[in-house]
C-alpha angles and dihedrals in degrees: 000000000000091000090055091047087057092047092049092045096049098041092040092051091049090052092044092052090049091052092046093051093048095046093046092049094050088051091049095052092046097248101127087135090075095049093095089060091053091049090050089055092047090049089050090052091052091048091049091052092050091049091051090049092049093048092049092047101046104020101074094050092088094051127097119260093258092048091050091051092048092048093045094048095045095047091046089058091046090050091052090049091052095047092046092049093048092047092055093040091056092046090054103037108027093102093056097037095103094050092046093051092048090052090049090050091051092053093046094050091050094049112047146303090266091056092060091048089051090049090056092048095047097041095051101022096068091059091044096050091043090051093048092049096045094045089050091049091049092050090045088053090067108283119133107269096220094045092043092053091044090051092052092048091048091051091049092049091051089048092051091053092047092047091051092049090049090048091052091048092242095119132035118196128189092237091182091065092038094055092040096055096037087049090058091048091048091053090055092045092046090052089060092049090048092051090049090049090054088050090053091053089048091052089050090054093243094112121036128230103064092138096047106090123189094209143330118226097159088117091058100034109032114202088222095055121096093246092046090051090047093052091046092048096048105031103015087243115194116198091203110036126166122249090252092052091053092046092050092047093051094043093049095046095045098045097038095043093049092050092045092051090048093050092046091049095048094045113060115237111262117250118250105290127225125178087267086057134194118270 
């Protein structure tokens, strides 16, 4: 659940900041008349995310066990790819996000009503679809479905409140630090989802090594204990992983974390962002 709270909070805050920047800019340039188009696009992005979540939740139920494992493993890897890409994208481009969005809004206003709707869908939809996919992958990796969904919703609600307070100028957050530390946590969480995805592909017979286990600590950390459930819910901890799962987990964390730290060190942390934004 806690992992999904973090996902919902981070992705929801990203989307909320995007919406705040676009709305504030349209107000500033005196184009409040086009705001309904933007809100239509944002509504479409939310609807798209819900549809993706529904399809992922109910679609695989009619598939065979092997097909479900292949789908679960493949989409878990896709979810990790998306989260990793967005984590690095935000580390590289957060400082210029406000200027980029304002430029996109200028082009959309000059083109057509449809262009502004598309801007709303694209700007918010990518975070929504990414959230739906990663939450589904996390739940598929063993988390309780109801708690996982509740955690994501809770994180999104917190993000909405924070985004509104930032938009109104009532709260200022060092977003550089926020995205840095949540980025590190997401990398660790994503590693667990990736390892579980590899395990799914092993169970489907697509990847070998399902019977070769690295260790078995189920006697020390019972999956039914509160601490076992906590580790599984936050880090997708498996008390009996295969050698390949452990190797993939270590390789992903080491390589991704080193690159992320390098990118974050080379790129200065963005200043606290308001809807008016820093250039």
